[in-house]
N, C-alpha and C positions, 0 to 999 in steps of 0.2 A: 504494500499501500504505500502511495505516495505522501509525503510531507510537504510537496512543493506549495508555496503560496504564490499566487500570481495576482499583482496588483495593476487594476486598470483604473487610470486616473483621466477623468474628462478635463478638457481645458474649457477657453472660452474664445477659441477659433473654429473657423468651421472653411469647408471648400465646397464647391458645388460643380454640377454639370449638367447639360441640356441633353435629354433623350427622348427618343421618339415613345409616345405610349403605345401601349398593344392591349388588345381585348383579350377576353378570358381563352381563345384558343393561341394566343401568343403572334397574332398577325398584326401589324401597323394598322393603329386607327387612322383614318383618314377623313378629312372635312374639306370639301370643296376642292378636291383633288388633291389636296396635299397631305402629309403626314402631320400629324397632331404631337408637337412637343411639349415637354415640360421641365422644369428645373427643380433637380435633386441636390438638398442639402445634407451636407455631412459634418458631424462635429468631431474636430479633431482631438485626438487624445493619445495615451501612451499605456502600453501593456508592459510592466516588468517583472522578471521572473531571474532570481539569482543574479543579479547584477547587469542582465541583458535588458536593453529597452528597445521595444518596436514601436510603431508608430499605427495609430488607429484610425478608421471613419464609423461614426455611429451615425446611422439615419436620423435626421431630423425630420422636419416637416409633418408632426403630431403622430409619428408611428410609435408602437409601443417600446418600451426600454425598459431595463433594469432599474431597480431603486438605487438610488446614492447612498453612500453610508452605510452601507450592508456587506456582510459578509456571507458568503454562498460555499459552506464547507462541502457539501456533497457534489461539487460540479464533476466534470469527467471530460477526457479527451479521447475521441475515438475515431477510427476510419468511416468517412461517411462517402458512399458509393456515387452517388450524385455530383459532389465535387471532386471527387478523385482526389481526393486529400483528408487530413486529418481536421476535426472540427472541435471546439470546445463547446459543450452543453452547461451552461451554469445550473446548480441546483435550485431551481425557482421554486418559491412557495406557493402554496395552493392558490391564494388569489392572483399572484402573477401569471400559472400556467394556464388560466381560464382567457387570459388575452392572446396566448398562442406560443409557439416554440421560440425562442430567441436563441441563436447559435454566434458563437465568433467563428468566422467561416473565410475563405478566401475573397477577394475582390478587390477591386483596382479604384472604384468611385463610387459616390454616393447612391447612385441609381442601381448599383448591384447588391445593396442591402434595403432591407424592409423591416426595420425593428431588430437588425442584426448589426454584429461589429464585423469590419473587415480589418485584416492584420496585415502589416508589411512594412516598407520603407518609401518614403514621398520621393517622387523625382521632382524635377524642378517645376513642372506642369501640375503637380497637386494631385498626380495619380499614385495611389499605391503600387509597388514593384515586389517580385520575388514571395509574394503572400503565401503559394502551396510551400516553398521552402523555407518560411517562417514557421509552419505549423510542423514539418518535420524537426524543428530545433526546439520548438515550444513541448513536442512530445517528449523528446531526449530530455529535457531539463525537468520534466513532471516525474523521469523515472521511467520512462517508457523503453528506452535503448534497450534494455536486456529483457523485454517481454515481446510474444508474438504480436505481429501487428495487427492481429484481430482480438487482441485482448485490451478494454478499456482501461484507462488509469485514471484514478481518484487524483483531485487536486483540490484546493481552497482558492476561491477567487475573490477578491476583496474590490468591491467598488466604491470609488472615492469621487465625491461630487454630484451633484444632481445634473439632470437634463436641463440646460439653461432654454430658454427663448431664443430665437435666432435672432431679434431685436437687440439681445444683451451680447451678441458675439460680434468678433472683428473678422474679415477675412484672414484666411491664413496666408501666410507671404514664405516664401521659399527663403531660406539663409544658409549658405554653404559654410 
């Protein structure tokens, strides 16, 4: 059993991207012969474990989210076939589970997460890179290097900071 503590810290910065809206079948929504677009906003944060720091994007725009100032001791990291990657599943409390499933999973921009958190490293354009690789490293840091890939690894997730309103945040700026 892992004793790893993963600390997720929210900031007051955000990134955004424009994307094409899709219908329930995954087809682009079209109006007047043109694809309908929308803007997705993602709160920038960081995920820290054993001194390693990863950057994160958490979808804003009214999507569900984990409570800040909470510890989730029954969290786990496991292989997820849909993402072809490891993901982190917080051990959510009963009232949060009714909102749906929140995961930390691979992604590169806010429109890739809906109530979830993407993990990676920002490039100069505000997109996360190396997301799947980061989850391999996170699993190793949780104690998963010595167990089979199909075996979930337990960890403790600490969430610091509440989800702020977009109006209280500033745009993220690249700093080399």
